[in-house]
NUNU-103482 format. One line per field, with one value per atom (N, C-alpha, C): residue number from 1; residue in one letter; atom name; x negated, y, z. Coordinates in steps of 0.1 Angstrom, whole numbers, plus 5000, padded with zeros to 4 digits. Each point is the difference from the previous one (the first is absolute). Last residue first. Layout:
N
k [NUM	...]
r [a	...]
a [CA	...]
xx [X	...]
yy [Y	...]
zz [Z	...]
This chain:
300
k [300	300	300	299	299	299	298	298	298	297	297	297	296	296	296	295	295	295	294	294	294	293	293	293	292	292	292	291	291	291	290	290	290	289	289	289	288	288	288	287	287	287	286	286	286	285	285	285	284	284	284	283	283	283	282	282	282	281	281	281	280	280	280	279	279	279	278	278	278	277	277	277	276	276	276	275	275	275	274	274	274	273	273	273	272	272	272	271	271	271	270	270	270	269	269	269	268	268	268	267	267	267	266	266	266	265	265	265	264	264	264	263	263	263	262	262	262	261	261	261	260	260	260	259	259	259	258	258	258	257	257	257	256	256	256	255	255	255	254	254	254	253	253	253	252	252	252	251	251	251	250	250	250	249	249	249	248	248	248	247	247	247	246	246	246	245	245	245	244	244	244	243	243	243	242	242	242	241	241	241	240	240	240	239	239	239	238	238	238	237	237	237	236	236	236	235	235	235	234	234	234	233	233	233	232	232	232	231	231	231	230	230	230	229	229	229	228	228	228	227	227	227	226	226	226	225	225	225	224	224	224	223	223	223	222	222	222	221	221	221	220	220	220	219	219	219	218	218	218	217	217	217	216	216	216	215	215	215	214	214	214	213	213	213	212	212	212	211	211	211	210	210	210	209	209	209	208	208	208	207	207	207	206	206	206	205	205	205	204	204	204	203	203	203	202	202	202	201	201	201	200	200	200	199	199	199	198	198	198	197	197	197	196	196	196	195	195	195	194	194	194	193	193	193	192	192	192	191	191	191	190	190	190	189	189	189	188	188	188	187	187	187	186	186	186	185	185	185	184	184	184	183	183	183	182	182	182	181	181	181	180	180	180	179	179	179	178	178	178	177	177	177	176	176	176	175	175	175	174	174	174	173	173	173	172	172	172	171	171	171	170	170	170	169	169	169	168	168	168	167	167	167	166	166	166	165	165	165	164	164	164	163	163	163	162	162	162	161	161	161	160	160	160	159	159	159	158	158	158	157	157	157	156	156	156	155	155	155	154	154	154	153	153	153	152	152	152	151	151	151	150	150	150	149	149	149	148	148	148	147	147	147	146	146	146	145	145	145	144	144	144	143	143	143	142	142	142	141	141	141	140	140	140	139	139	139	138	138	138	137	137	137	136	136	136	135	135	135	134	134	134	133	133	133	132	132	132	131	131	131	130	130	130	129	129	129	128	128	128	127	127	127	126	126	126	125	125	125	124	124	124	123	123	123	122	122	122	121	121	121	120	120	120	119	119	119	118	118	118	117	117	117	116	116	116	115	115	115	114	114	114	113	113	113	112	112	112	111	111	111	110	110	110	109	109	109	108	108	108	107	107	107	106	106	106	105	105	105	104	104	104	103	103	103	102	102	102	101	101	101	100	100	100	99	99	99	98	98	98	97	97	97	96	96	96	95	95	95	94	94	94	93	93	93	92	92	92	91	91	91	90	90	90	89	89	89	88	88	88	87	87	87	86	86	86	85	85	85	84	84	84	83	83	83	82	82	82	81	81	81	80	80	80	79	79	79	78	78	78	77	77	77	76	76	76	75	75	75	74	74	74	73	73	73	72	72	72	71	71	71	70	70	70	69	69	69	68	68	68	67	67	67	66	66	66	65	65	65	64	64	64	63	63	63	62	62	62	61	61	61	60	60	60	59	59	59	58	58	58	57	57	57	56	56	56	55	55	55	54	54	54	53	53	53	52	52	52	51	51	51	50	50	50	49	49	49	48	48	48	47	47	47	46	46	46	45	45	45	44	44	44	43	43	43	42	42	42	41	41	41	40	40	40	39	39	39	38	38	38	37	37	37	36	36	36	35	35	35	34	34	34	33	33	33	32	32	32	31	31	31	30	30	30	29	29	29	28	28	28	27	27	27	26	26	26	25	25	25	24	24	24	23	23	23	22	22	22	21	21	21	20	20	20	19	19	19	18	18	18	17	17	17	16	16	16	15	15	15	14	14	14	13	13	13	12	12	12	11	11	11	10	10	10	9	9	9	8	8	8	7	7	7	6	6	6	5	5	5	4	4	4	3	3	3	2	2	2	1	1	1]
r [n	n	n	k	k	k	e	e	e	i	i	i	f	f	f	i	i	i	e	e	e	k	k	k	g	g	g	p	p	p	e	e	e	d	d	d	p	p	p	e	e	e	f	f	f	r	r	r	d	d	d	s	s	s	s	s	s	v	v	v	r	r	r	v	v	v	i	i	i	t	t	t	t	t	t	g	g	g	y	y	y	p	p	p	a	a	a	t	t	t	i	i	i	f	f	f	e	e	e	t	t	t	l	l	l	a	a	a	p	p	p	d	d	d	y	y	y	i	i	i	l	l	l	a	a	a	s	s	s	n	n	n	v	v	v	v	v	v	w	w	w	l	l	l	e	e	e	l	l	l	n	n	n	g	g	g	p	p	p	d	d	d	n	n	n	v	v	v	y	y	y	e	e	e	d	d	d	t	t	t	e	e	e	d	d	d	g	g	g	v	v	v	s	s	s	f	f	f	f	f	f	w	w	w	g	g	g	s	s	s	d	d	d	r	r	r	e	e	e	n	n	n	t	t	t	p	p	p	e	e	e	d	d	d	r	r	r	l	l	l	g	g	g	y	y	y	g	g	g	i	i	i	k	k	k	w	w	w	g	g	g	g	g	g	e	e	e	r	r	r	v	v	v	k	k	k	k	k	k	t	t	t	v	v	v	i	i	i	v	v	v	t	t	t	k	k	k	p	p	p	l	l	l	l	l	l	d	d	d	r	r	r	r	r	r	e	e	e	i	i	i	m	m	m	p	p	p	r	r	r	h	h	h	a	a	a	e	e	e	e	e	e	l	l	l	s	s	s	l	l	l	f	f	f	l	l	l	d	d	d	v	v	v	e	e	e	e	e	e	a	a	a	e	e	e	p	p	p	r	r	r	g	g	g	e	e	e	a	a	a	d	d	d	l	l	l	i	i	i	r	r	r	i	i	i	d	d	d	e	e	e	d	d	d	w	w	w	i	i	i	k	k	k	e	e	e	g	g	g	d	d	d	a	a	a	h	h	h	a	a	a	t	t	t	l	l	l	l	l	l	v	v	v	a	a	a	l	l	l	d	d	d	l	l	l	l	l	l	e	e	e	e	e	e	s	s	s	t	t	t	a	a	a	q	q	q	v	v	v	q	q	q	e	e	e	e	e	e	f	f	f	h	h	h	l	l	l	p	p	p	e	e	e	a	a	a	h	h	h	g	g	g	k	k	k	e	e	e	g	g	g	y	y	y	v	v	v	y	y	y	v	v	v	t	t	t	l	l	l	g	g	g	g	g	g	d	d	d	t	t	t	y	y	y	l	l	l	a	a	a	a	a	a	k	k	k	v	v	v	a	a	a	g	g	g	l	l	l	n	n	n	e	e	e	k	k	k	d	d	d	n	n	n	y	y	y	f	f	f	i	i	i	f	f	f	f	f	f	y	y	y	p	p	p	f	f	f	h	h	h	e	e	e	n	n	n	v	v	v	y	y	y	w	w	w	d	d	d	f	f	f	a	a	a	t	t	t	g	g	g	n	n	n	k	k	k	g	g	g	n	n	n	m	m	m	y	y	y	f	f	f	v	v	v	a	a	a	g	g	g	d	d	d	k	k	k	e	e	e	l	l	l	d	d	d	c	c	c	p	p	p	k	k	k	i	i	i	d	d	d	p	p	p	l	l	l	g	g	g	k	k	k	r	r	r	l	l	l	s	s	s	e	e	e	h	h	h	m	m	m	y	y	y	r	r	r	d	d	d	v	v	v	q	q	q	e	e	e	f	f	f	i	i	i	k	k	k	n	n	n	m	m	m	g	g	g	a	a	a	y	y	y	r	r	r	i	i	i	w	w	w	d	d	d	d	d	d	a	a	a	i	i	i	t	t	t	i	i	i	p	p	p	n	n	n	e	e	e	k	k	k	r	r	r	r	r	r	p	p	p	r	r	r	r	r	r	t	t	t	k	k	k	e	e	e	n	n	n	g	g	g	c	c	c	r	r	r	q	q	q	l	l	l	t	t	t	s	s	s	v	v	v	n	n	n	l	l	l	g	g	g	q	q	q	h	h	h	m	m	m]
a [N	CA	C	N	CA	C	N	CA	C	N	CA	C	N	CA	C	N	CA	C	N	CA	C	N	CA	C	N	CA	C	N	CA	C	N	CA	C	N	CA	C	N	CA	C	N	CA	C	N	CA	C	N	CA	C	N	CA	C	N	CA	C	N	CA	C	N	CA	C	N	CA	C	N	CA	C	N	CA	C	N	CA	C	N	CA	C	N	CA	C	N	CA	C	N	CA	C	N	CA	C	N	CA	C	N	CA	C	N	CA	C	N	CA	C	N	CA	C	N	CA	C	N	CA	C	N	CA	C	N	CA	C	N	CA	C	N	CA	C	N	CA	C	N	CA	C	N	CA	C	N	CA	C	N	CA	C	N	CA	C	N	CA	C	N	CA	C	N	CA	C	N	CA	C	N	CA	C	N	CA	C	N	CA	C	N	CA	C	N	CA	C	N	CA	C	N	CA	C	N	CA	C	N	CA	C	N	CA	C	N	CA	C	N	CA	C	N	CA	C	N	CA	C	N	CA	C	N	CA	C	N	CA	C	N	CA	C	N	CA	C	N	CA	C	N	CA	C	N	CA	C	N	CA	C	N	CA	C	N	CA	C	N	CA	C	N	CA	C	N	CA	C	N	CA	C	N	CA	C	N	CA	C	N	CA	C	N	CA	C	N	CA	C	N	CA	C	N	CA	C	N	CA	C	N	CA	C	N	CA	C	N	CA	C	N	CA	C	N	CA	C	N	CA	C	N	CA	C	N	CA	C	N	CA	C	N	CA	C	N	CA	C	N	CA	C	N	CA	C	N	CA	C	N	CA	C	N	CA	C	N	CA	C	N	CA	C	N	CA	C	N	CA	C	N	CA	C	N	CA	C	N	CA	C	N	CA	C	N	CA	C	N	CA	C	N	CA	C	N	CA	C	N	CA	C	N	CA	C	N	CA	C	N	CA	C	N	CA	C	N	CA	C	N	CA	C	N	CA	C	N	CA	C	N	CA	C	N	CA	C	N	CA	C	N	CA	C	N	CA	C	N	CA	C	N	CA	C	N	CA	C	N	CA	C	N	CA	C	N	CA	C	N	CA	C	N	CA	C	N	CA	C	N	CA	C	N	CA	C	N	CA	C	N	CA	C	N	CA	C	N	CA	C	N	CA	C	N	CA	C	N	CA	C	N	CA	C	N	CA	C	N	CA	C	N	CA	C	N	CA	C	N	CA	C	N	CA	C	N	CA	C	N	CA	C	N	CA	C	N	CA	C	N	CA	C	N	CA	C	N	CA	C	N	CA	C	N	CA	C	N	CA	C	N	CA	C	N	CA	C	N	CA	C	N	CA	C	N	CA	C	N	CA	C	N	CA	C	N	CA	C	N	CA	C	N	CA	C	N	CA	C	N	CA	C	N	CA	C	N	CA	C	N	CA	C	N	CA	C	N	CA	C	N	CA	C	N	CA	C	N	CA	C	N	CA	C	N	CA	C	N	CA	C	N	CA	C	N	CA	C	N	CA	C	N	CA	C	N	CA	C	N	CA	C	N	CA	C	N	CA	C	N	CA	C	N	CA	C	N	CA	C	N	CA	C	N	CA	C	N	CA	C	N	CA	C	N	CA	C	N	CA	C	N	CA	C	N	CA	C	N	CA	C	N	CA	C	N	CA	C	N	CA	C	N	CA	C	N	CA	C	N	CA	C	N	CA	C	N	CA	C	N	CA	C	N	CA	C	N	CA	C	N	CA	C	N	CA	C	N	CA	C	N	CA	C	N	CA	C	N	CA	C	N	CA	C	N	CA	C	N	CA	C	N	CA	C	N	CA	C	N	CA	C	N	CA	C	N	CA	C	N	CA	C	N	CA	C	N	CA	C	N	CA	C	N	CA	C	N	CA	C	N	CA	C	N	CA	C	N	CA	C	N	CA	C	N	CA	C	N	CA	C	N	CA	C	N	CA	C	N	CA	C	N	CA	C	N	CA	C	N	CA	C	N	CA	C	N	CA	C	N	CA	C	N	CA	C	N	CA	C	N	CA	C	N	CA	C	N	CA	C	N	CA	C	N	CA	C	N	CA	C	N	CA	C	N	CA	C	N	CA	C	N	CA	C	N	CA	C	N	CA	C	N	CA	C	N	CA	C	N	CA	C	N	CA	C	N	CA	C	N	CA	C	N	CA	C	N	CA	C	N	CA	C	N	CA	C	N	CA	C	N	CA	C	N	CA	C	N	CA	C	N	CA	C	N	CA	C	N	CA	C	N	CA	C	N	CA	C	N	CA	C	N	CA	C	N	CA	C	N	CA	C	N	CA	C	N	CA	C	N	CA	C	N	CA	C	N	CA	C	N	CA	C	N	CA	C	N	CA	C	N	CA	C	N	CA	C]
xx [7741	4993	4998	5039	4985	4996	5049	4991	4985	5054	4985	4998	5043	4992	4988	5043	4984	4993	5054	4993	4984	5041	5000	4981	5031	5007	4995	4996	5006	5005	4963	5015	5004	4954	5006	5011	4978	5002	5011	4965	5015	5001	4963	5003	5017	4967	5006	5008	4973	4998	5010	5011	4983	4998	5038	5002	4982	5019	5015	4998	4973	5000	5014	5001	4996	4998	4993	5003	5000	5006	5004	4998	4996	5005	4993	4988	5015	4999	4975	4999	5009	4995	4999	5004	4975	5015	5000	4966	4998	5015	4989	4988	5006	5020	5007	4994	4994	5010	5001	4963	4997	5011	4998	4999	5007	4982	5017	5006	4950	5008	5013	4967	5013	5004	4950	5006	5018	4984	4988	5004	5019	5000	4996	4982	5019	5000	4965	4998	5013	4997	4996	4997	5008	5012	4999	4973	4999	5013	4994	4991	5007	4993	5004	4995	5021	4989	5002	5020	5003	4987	5009	5004	5009	4980	4988	5004	5026	4992	4988	5053	4989	4987	5048	4995	4987	5024	4993	5001	5010	4983	5001	5037	4989	4985	5045	4995	4990	5000	5011	4993	4999	4995	5011	5004	5010	4991	4990	5016	5006	4948	5014	5011	4978	4997	5000	4988	5005	4998	5001	4999	5003	4993	5002	4997	4986	5009	5007	4958	5011	5011	4952	5009	5013	4964	4993	5010	5003	5000	4997	5027	4990	5000	5035	4992	4988	5047	4985	4991	5058	4989	4988	5020	5011	4989	5013	4996	5006	4999	5007	4992	5006	4994	5007	4999	5004	4994	4988	5014	5004	4953	5003	5015	4973	5003	5003	4961	5021	4997	4962	5004	5014	4976	5013	4999	4974	4989	5013	5012	4987	5000	5040	5000	4986	5004	5001	5005	4990	4984	5004	5031	4997	4985	5002	5005	4996	5002	5000	5005	4975	5016	4997	4974	4999	5014	4978	5000	5006	4985	4991	5002	5030	4991	4994	5031	5003	4990	5000	4999	5001	5015	4980	4998	5053	4988	4985	5027	5000	4997	5001	4988	5005	5022	4994	4985	5051	4994	4989	5007	4999	4999	5006	4987	4998	5033	5003	4993	4987	5012	5004	4970	4993	5010	5011	4997	4991	5010	5013	4994	4969	5004	5010	4995	4986	5004	5030	5000	4992	4987	5015	5004	4970	4997	5008	5006	4991	4999	5024	5008	4996	4972	5004	5009	4962	5011	5009	4943	5020	5004	4949	5007	5015	4951	5009	5013	4976	4995	5014	4997	5002	4984	5027	4996	5004	4970	5006	5007	4967	5007	5015	4955	5001	5009	4998	5001	5004	5012	4981	5011	5034	4991	4986	5043	4989	4989	5049	4997	4984	5046	4978	4996	5050	4995	4992	5019	4997	4997	5003	5013	5006	4953	5009	5016	4969	4994	5010	5008	4994	4995	5023	5006	4997	4971	5016	5006	4956	5002	5019	4992	4998	5002	4997	5017	4997	4961	5007	5017	4969	5002	5000	5009	5004	4992	4990	5011	5006	4956	5007	5013	4985	4995	5004	5012	5009	4993	4975	5011	5006	4954	5012	5007	4952	5011	5008	4955	5001	5015	4978	5007	5000	4972	5009	5006	4977	4999	5006	4976	5013	5004	4981	4995	5009	4986	5008	4987	5001	4995	5009	5012	5000	4985	5004	5011	4993	5008	4987	5005	5021	5001	4989	5004	5015	4999	4965	5009	5012	4960	4997	5018	5003	4985	5009	5018	5001	4995	5011	4997	4990	5040	4993	4993	5020	4995	4991	5039	4990	4993	5013	5004	4990	5029	4994	4995	5038	4987	4986	5039	5002	4988	5029	5007	4994	4974	5001	5010	4976	5001	5010	4969	5010	5004	4973	5001	5011	4967	5014	5002	4961	5006	5014	4988	4985	5002	5041	4994	4989	5019	4998	4996	5005	5007	5005	4981	5012	5000	4975	5010	5012	4967	5000	5013	4980	5005	4998	5009	4991	5008	5018	4999	4994	5014	4995	4996	5034	4998	4988	5036	4996	4984	5052	4987	4995	5041	4994	4986	5008	5006	4997	5012	4988	5007	5019	4994	4989	5036	4987	4989	5047	4997	4990	5006	5009	5003	4984	4991	5006	5007	4981	5000	5042	4996	4990	5007	5005	5001	4981	4991	5012	5004	5000	4994	4998	5006	5006	4975	5003	5009	4977	5008	5014	4959	5015	5010	4945	5004	5017	4960	5012	5003	4949	5018	5004	4952	5007	5017	4952	5017	5000	4963	4997	5013	4993	4988	5000	5038	4998	4985	5001	5015	4996	4954	5016	5007	4953	5005	5018	4970	5007	5008	4974	5014	5007	4961	5002	5011	4970	5008	5004	4971	4997	5011	5001	4992	4997	5034	4997	4992	5014	5001	4994	5000	4987	5003	5026	4987	4991	5045	4996	4980	5023	5001	4994	5006	4989	5002	5038	4986	4990	5037	5001	4989	5005	4994	5002	5017	4982	4996	5046	4994	4984	5031	5000	4991	5008	4985	5002	5033	4980	4995	5043	4999	4983	5018	4999	4993	5006	4987	5003	5023	5010	4981	4991	5004	5002	4978	5014	5008	4952	5003	5011	4999	4992	5001	5006	5014	4997	4964	5007	5016	4972	4989	5012	5019	4992	4994	5008	5012	5002	4967	4993	5015	5003	4983	5006	5045	4982	4993	5058	4986	4988	5056	4992	4986	5051	4990	4984	5045	4995	4987	5012	4996	5000	5001	5005	4993	4996	4992	5007	5002	5001	4996	4975	5015	5001	4953	5012	5012	4958	5007	5006	4955	5011	5005	4969	4998	5017	4964	5015	4998	4954	5010	5016	4974	4995	5011	4974	5007	4999	4979	4994	5014	4979	5016	4993	4967	4998	5012	5004	4986	4998	5031	5007	4992	5002	4995	5001	5028	4989	4997	5022	5003	4989	5010	4988	5000	5016	5004	4991	4994	5002	5005]
yy [8544	5013	4997	4969	5005	5015	4983	4999	5002	4998	4996	4998	5026	4996	5001	4987	5006	4998	5001	4996	5008	5004	5009	4987	4987	5002	5004	5021	4985	5002	5042	4992	4988	5038	4988	4999	5043	4997	4988	5005	5007	4999	5005	4998	5004	5001	5004	4985	4998	5013	5008	4955	5001	5013	4984	5001	5000	4999	4992	5001	4990	5008	4999	5005	4989	5008	5011	5002	4985	5023	4986	5008	5020	5003	4983	5017	4988	5002	5041	4986	4992	5042	4996	4986	5026	4994	4998	5017	5003	4997	4978	4998	5006	5003	4993	4995	5019	5006	4994	4989	5011	5001	4959	4995	5020	4984	5007	5001	4991	5012	5003	4961	5002	5013	4987	4992	4999	5038	5000	4982	5007	5011	5001	4971	4998	5005	5015	4983	4999	5029	5010	4988	4984	5007	5008	4955	5020	5008	4941	5015	5011	4944	5012	5009	4951	5004	5016	4939	5016	5006	4953	5009	5014	4974	5000	5000	5005	5009	4998	4982	4993	5015	5000	5002	4994	5007	5012	4998	4964	5005	5012	4977	4991	5007	5019	5001	4995	5008	4992	5002	5030	4991	4993	5038	4986	4987	5048	5003	4981	5028	5000	4993	5030	4987	4995	5036	5000	4986	5029	4989	5001	5045	4991	4987	5030	4995	4984	5031	5005	4998	5000	4988	5013	5008	4999	4995	5005	5015	5001	4955	5005	5014	4972	4995	5005	5021	4992	4998	4993	5016	4987	4992	4998	5014	4986	5008	5001	4968	5004	5011	4979	5006	5006	4972	5007	5005	4986	4996	5008	5010	4996	5001	4980	5013	4994	4972	5003	5012	4972	5008	5007	4962	4997	5008	5006	4989	4997	5034	5008	4988	4991	5014	5003	4963	4997	5012	4997	5004	4994	5032	4985	5000	5040	4998	4983	5047	4987	4987	5057	4991	4985	5045	4988	4996	5057	4984	4989	5041	4992	4991	5029	4995	4993	5028	4988	4992	5044	4999	4985	5023	5002	4990	5003	4992	5002	5029	4985	4992	5044	4999	4987	5012	4992	5003	5008	4990	4991	5046	4993	4984	5049	4992	4987	5033	5001	4984	5019	4988	4999	5035	4985	4995	5043	4995	4986	5034	4993	4989	5034	4985	4992	5035	4998	4982	5037	4996	4987	5029	4989	4997	5030	4989	4990	5041	4990	4988	5036	4989	4994	5029	4986	4995	5025	5002	4986	5006	4997	5004	5023	4988	4999	5019	5002	4986	4995	5008	5003	4982	4988	5007	5009	5000	4991	4998	4996	5010	5003	5006	5000	4979	5009	5011	4952	5005	5012	4978	5005	5003	4966	5018	4996	4968	4997	5014	5015	4983	5003	5027	5002	4988	5012	4992	5004	5016	5008	4994	4977	5007	5011	4974	4991	5008	5027	4995	4991	5021	5008	4995	4974	5014	5006	4962	5001	5008	5009	4994	4992	5018	5009	4998	4968	5005	5017	4973	4990	5004	5022	5003	4993	4999	5013	4998	4961	5001	5010	5000	4991	5003	5023	5008	4993	4974	5019	5002	4967	4993	5012	5015	4994	4996	5004	5010	4989	5000	5001	5010	4955	5015	5002	4960	5003	5019	4958	5010	5006	4955	5007	5009	4981	5003	5003	4969	5006	5007	4987	4998	5007	4976	5008	5003	4980	4988	5022	5009	4992	5000	5030	4983	4990	5052	4994	4985	5024	5006	4995	4988	4993	5007	4994	5008	4995	5013	4991	5006	4999	5007	4994	5005	4988	5008	5006	5009	4985	5005	4995	5006	5014	5010	4987	5009	4995	5006	5010	5012	4989	4986	4996	5013	4990	5009	4996	5000	4986	5009	5008	5006	4995	4986	5002	5005	5008	5001	4992	5001	4998	4997	5019	4997	4998	5001	5004	4995	4990	5003	4997	5010	4987	5005	5015	5008	4993	4997	4989	5004	5026	4999	4986	5029	5000	4993	5015	5009	4997	4978	5004	5007	4998	4997	5003	4999	5004	4994	4995	4990	5019	4979	5013	4991	4974	5002	5017	4994	4993	5006	4987	5015	4995	4959	5012	5012	4957	5010	5005	4975	4999	5000	5016	4982	4999	5042	4992	4979	5039	5002	4991	5003	4992	5008	5012	4987	4994	5047	4992	4987	5030	4997	4994	4986	5013	4995	4977	4991	5012	5011	4987	4995	5042	4999	4988	5020	4994	5001	5008	4990	4994	5048	4986	4995	5024	4997	4989	5032	4986	5004	5018	5004	4980	5013	4993	5011	5014	5001	4990	5002	5010	5004	4951	5010	5011	4973	5001	5009	5002	4984	4996	5037	5006	4987	5005	5005	4998	4966	5015	5004	4953	5002	5019	4968	5010	5004	4969	5017	5004	4967	5003	5011	4978	4992	5001	5032	4993	4984	5040	5001	4990	4998	5000	5007	4998	4989	4997	5041	4993	4987	5029	5005	4987	4989	4996	5005	5019	4980	5000	5045	5001	4983	5005	5006	5001	4989	4989	5008	5026	4992	4987	5044	5001	4985	4999	5000	5001	5002	4987	5002	5044	4987	4990	5035	4994	4987	5047	4991	4988	5046	5002	4990	5005	5004	4997	4991	4993	5001	5024	4999	4987	5026	5009	4992	4976	5008	5003	4991	4993	4996	5035	4998	4990	5005	5013	5000	4971	4993	5008	5007	4999	4991	4999	5004	4997	5018	4992	5002	5014	5000	4986	4996	5007	4996	4974	5011	5010	4943	5013	5010	4961	5007	5009	4952	5009	5009	4960	5003	5012	4983	4982	5006	5029	4998	4990	5023	4989	4999	5043	4990	4991	5022	4998	4988	5015	5005	4999	4991	4991	5002	5025	5002	4995	4997	5006	4994	5008	4996	5006	5004	4987	5003	5023	5005	4992	4991	5006	5010	4954	5012	5003	4961	5004	5014	4986	4992	5002	5025	4989	4990	5056	4986	4989	5041	4998	4985]
zz [0926	4992	4988	5018	5000	4999	5020	4986	5006	5026	5000	4983	5030	4987	5005	5031	5001	4985	5018	4994	5000	5038	4990	4995	5039	4983	4989	5048	4995	4982	5010	5004	4997	5005	4993	5011	4975	5014	4994	4961	5003	5018	4954	5009	5005	4947	5020	5006	4959	4998	5013	4975	5000	5010	5017	4985	5004	5041	4987	4991	5047	4989	4990	5054	4988	4988	5057	4989	4987	5054	4995	4985	5053	4989	4987	5049	5001	4986	5017	5001	5000	4966	5014	5001	4951	5012	5016	4966	5010	5008	4953	5013	5012	4956	5020	5009	4950	5007	5013	4976	5008	5002	4973	5018	5006	4955	5006	5008	4985	5001	5006	5002	4991	5009	4999	4997	4997	5018	4990	4990	5047	4990	4990	5034	4993	4989	5023	4987	4996	5031	4991	4994	5041	4988	4990	5020	5005	4991	5009	4989	5010	5012	5000	4992	5003	4995	5006	5000	5000	5000	5002	4989	4999	5037	4990	4985	5046	4994	4991	5005	4998	4999	4995	5017	4999	4958	5003	5014	4976	4997	5005	5019	4998	4996	4988	5013	5005	4949	5007	5014	4956	5008	5006	4969	4993	5017	4994	5003	4994	5006	4984	5001	5039	4992	4991	5047	4985	4995	5047	4997	4986	5039	4981	5003	5033	5005	4994	5003	4995	5001	5027	4994	4999	5029	4983	4992	5042	4997	4990	5018	5004	4993	4992	5012	5005	4970	5004	5010	4984	5006	5000	4957	5015	5008	4944	5011	5014	4951	5008	5010	4947	5010	5009	4947	5015	5008	4958	4991	5022	4969	5012	4998	4960	5006	5015	4982	4997	5005	4994	4985	5007	5025	4987	4987	5042	4996	4986	5027	4995	4986	5028	4992	4992	5032	4985	4992	5046	4993	4984	5041	4995	4988	5038	4982	4998	5040	4997	4986	5020	4995	4995	5026	4996	4999	4999	5005	4992	4986	5005	5011	4980	4987	5008	5024	4994	4995	5003	5010	5000	4964	5005	5017	4988	4994	5000	5023	5005	4990	4989	5010	5005	4968	4997	5010	5011	4994	4992	5022	5009	4992	4983	5000	5005	5009	4990	4992	5046	4997	4985	5004	5006	4999	4991	4996	4999	5034	4996	4987	5013	5010	4995	4976	4995	5011	5011	4980	5000	5038	4997	4993	4999	5005	5002	4980	4987	5006	5030	4987	4994	5026	5012	4989	4980	5001	5008	4991	4990	5011	5005	5006	4992	4977	5007	5009	4952	5008	5011	4952	5015	5012	4946	5014	5007	4955	5003	5013	4968	4995	5017	4996	4999	5002	4992	5013	5002	4954	5005	5014	4977	4994	5011	4992	4994	5000	5004	5003	4998	5013	4996	5003	5009	4984	4997	5040	4995	4984	5042	5000	4982	5012	4994	5003	5014	4986	4994	5042	4989	4992	5036	4992	4991	5016	4996	4995	5021	4981	4998	5043	4991	4984	5035	5001	4992	5004	4998	4997	5026	4981	4995	5051	4994	4982	5030	4988	5000	5013	4987	4993	5045	4988	4983	5041	5002	4985	5018	4994	4993	5003	5010	4993	4983	5000	5009	4970	5017	4999	4969	4999	5016	4980	5007	5002	4966	5004	5012	4959	5013	5010	4945	5012	5012	4953	5006	5013	4940	5017	5009	4954	5011	5007	4950	5017	5004	4953	5006	5019	4955	4999	5012	4995	5007	5003	4980	4994	5009	5013	4985	4995	5055	4992	4982	5050	4987	4991	5049	4997	4985	5052	4985	4990	5059	4986	4988	5052	4991	4983	5051	4989	4992	5053	4991	4983	5036	4994	4991	5013	5017	4996	4961	5012	5015	4955	5008	5003	4953	5013	5008	4955	5004	5015	4954	5009	5011	4949	5010	5014	4950	5014	5002	4960	5005	5012	4956	5018	5000	4952	5009	5015	4952	5007	5012	4955	4998	5015	4975	4990	5012	5027	4989	4993	5047	4990	4987	5051	4984	4992	5050	4990	4992	5054	4990	4987	5041	4994	4986	5048	4996	4989	5019	4998	4996	5034	4985	4996	5050	4992	4981	5040	4998	4989	5022	5010	4995	4975	5004	5002	5003	4996	5003	5011	5007	4995	4977	5018	5009	4948	5009	5009	4985	4999	5005	5004	5004	4999	4969	5015	5008	4948	5009	5013	4957	5013	5004	4962	4999	5008	4996	4994	4996	5030	5006	4990	5003	4993	5007	5005	5006	4990	4989	4996	5008	4999	5008	4995	4970	5007	5008	4972	5008	5012	4954	5008	5019	4965	5007	5009	4982	4996	5010	4989	5009	4998	4978	5000	5004	5008	4989	4997	5038	5003	4990	5002	5000	4997	5016	4995	5004	5019	4988	4991	5042	5004	4983	5019	4989	5002	5038	4994	4985	5035	5004	4991	4990	5002	5005	5006	4982	5000	5040	4996	4988	5019	5005	4994	4986	4997	5001	5024	4982	4996	5042	4999	4990	5006	5003	4994	4998	4990	4997	5039	4994	4982	5036	5000	4991	4995	4998	5010	5002	4980	5002	5044	4998	4984	5016	5006	4996	4971	5012	5005	4974	4997	5011	4993	5006	4996	4986	5012	5006	4956	5007	5017	4963	5002	5016	4973	5013	5004	4971	5009	5011	4953	5014	5007	4965	5015	5008	4968	5005	5019	4957	5007	5009	4982	4991	5017	4989	5008	4991	4998	4995	5006	5002	5012	4999	4966	5011	5003	4970	4995	5013	5002	5001	4995	4979	5010	5002	4975	4999	5014	4994	5001	4995	5006	4993	5004	4979	5010	5001	4978	4997	5016	4971	5013	5002	4965	5003	5009	5004	4988	5002	5034	4994	4987	5042	4996	4993	5045	4985	4992	5054	4988	4981	5051	4987	4987	5042	4992	4984	5038	4988	4992	5025	5001	4985	5025	4985	5011	5035	4993	4987	5041	5000	4990	5015	4997	4991	5034	4990	4995]
């Protein structure tokens, strides 16, 4: 039997509120829930169970009628889609259980990672409290996790079924070979974002003049990294002297993510190959450097 909210305690809350228009076909009643659960994808079953177990631990007094569709789990693929989150964020789109009130905030959020790790967050105070945090491990092989991602890409994303109850999603069985091939081919399309993700924690060298003077970055050079934590990037305002730049006391280490927050215009070139040199040409744009090209210098 379902390990979430006990069917014997279910209470209807008058006019059940929903957060989005529901598909009219294949309506699900409470009785259907327990019947369908027996044939549910086994990974979905575990996600559902762990989310409800975490909910009971974190909010033991909550009632099923406090939650949308008595605690249904929704697959929130409408923002990025399955393939983007799988390749770029290394997890499936988030799973949510929502409060059944006017604000309709999340009561439980779960991130299922590509290695089967499951991180669950439980939000009290109708979704306004800082979350309680639980870690679980879904029992599934890497092949089964990949199969689920392929099926959801083909039969949820592909059919434009967004942010829906997992009970109505077609995620049973094995995907067709063509569906697997198509999904695997999507990794290359996401390659720039994957490379950017991997760069974010790596270091960059920045002249102190940038931060201390409040100047925008005007010049960037990417060399071969000196170690695995190094991105290879060097950034400066662009008008520092060689003597200034060659003094280690005038340099500091940032991480790529900090540089992109400080100057979002760098994003376009942050994954450029080694040997790239860029210069600022306007308030919000860099271009590859060329002989005689002037650097646009201004404060943040």
